[in-house]
N, C-alpha and C positions, 0 to 999 in steps of 0.2 A: 582509538576509535576504529570501528569496523569499516573496512573498505566496501563501499556500495557495490563494487563489481563482484563481491562474494555473496551476492543475493541472486538466487536463480529459481526458476520454476521447475528445474530438473531435480532429479534425485541425488545428483552428485555434481562435483566441480571437476572438469577435466584437468588432469595434472595434479590433483590434490586427493588426499585420502581422508575420510572422516575418521577422526580419532575418538570422539565422544558425541553422543546425542544428548542434548541438554533439555529437550522437550519443546512444546508448542510455545510460540511467541505470537503476540498480536498487538495491533494498534487500532483503536476504534475512534471514529470521529462521527458526530451527529451534527448535521448542518440543516439549516432551513433557508428558504429563499426569502430575500428581503422584498418589500413592496416595490422598491425602486427597480430591483433586478427583475421582478415579475412583470412590471409594466414595460421595461426595456426589452425583455425577451418576447413579450407579446407583440410589440412593434416589429421586432426582427422576424418573428414567425409569419407575419403578414407577407413578407417578401420571399419566404422560402429559404432553403439552404441551412447552413450551419447556424445554430443559435449560440453565438460566441459567449454571451453572458453566462449561459448555463454550462457551456463547455468549460469555461474558466473556473466556475464554481466547483464543478466535478473534479477538474484536474487539481485544484487546490486541496480539496477534501482527500483525494487519493494520495497526494504527496504528504499531507499531514499524517494520514494513517500509516503510510510507509515509514516515515521518520519515527513515529511512536513505536512501531514494531521493531525497527533497528535499535532504537534506544533500549527497548525491553531485552533484546538479544544481547546487547553489550552488557547490561546489568547482570545477566546470567553468566557472563564470561565467554560468550560465543565470539567467534571471529568470522562466522558465515551463517547464512540462512538458506536452507534448501526447501524444495516443495512449496515455494512462495505462491500465494494466490490473493486475489481481491474478491470481495463479496459486497453487495449493496442491497439494502432492504429499505423499503418505504415504511417509516415508523408511523406517520400520519400524513395527512394531506400537506404537501410542501416540505416535509421533513424526512430526511434520509440518513441512514446509518451507512458508513463505509467502513469495512473491516479489511485490514491487511493482515495476513497470517502465514505462518510457515513453521519450519522446524529449526530451532537454533542448534548449531553444531560447532565443534572445534575441528578445524581441518589443518593438515600439514602437507607440505609438498610431497608428492609421490616420487620417491627416489628409486623406484624399481625400473 
């Protein structure tokens, strides 16, 4: 299994050297709001502040997309992901796509 600490938004991992670039990896999740969540979030929004029901939904979608991306990288034989990013797009009203993507690489400790 790939160490999650070897996923970075940077172009490299300090102390490690990229041996091979295996290509783009991604994890895609499409989520919709439930009627219960929409009603609960509507009630929360009346009081202002963080709408925790939607925050939790977004956080779960991001985590699931991240996990799918890491699994994709592992299947390609990677032990790290560099240039990691998230993207989100509204597919239709109340439905959003969350994309986690980056470049799968094989790294080794830099012994120089």
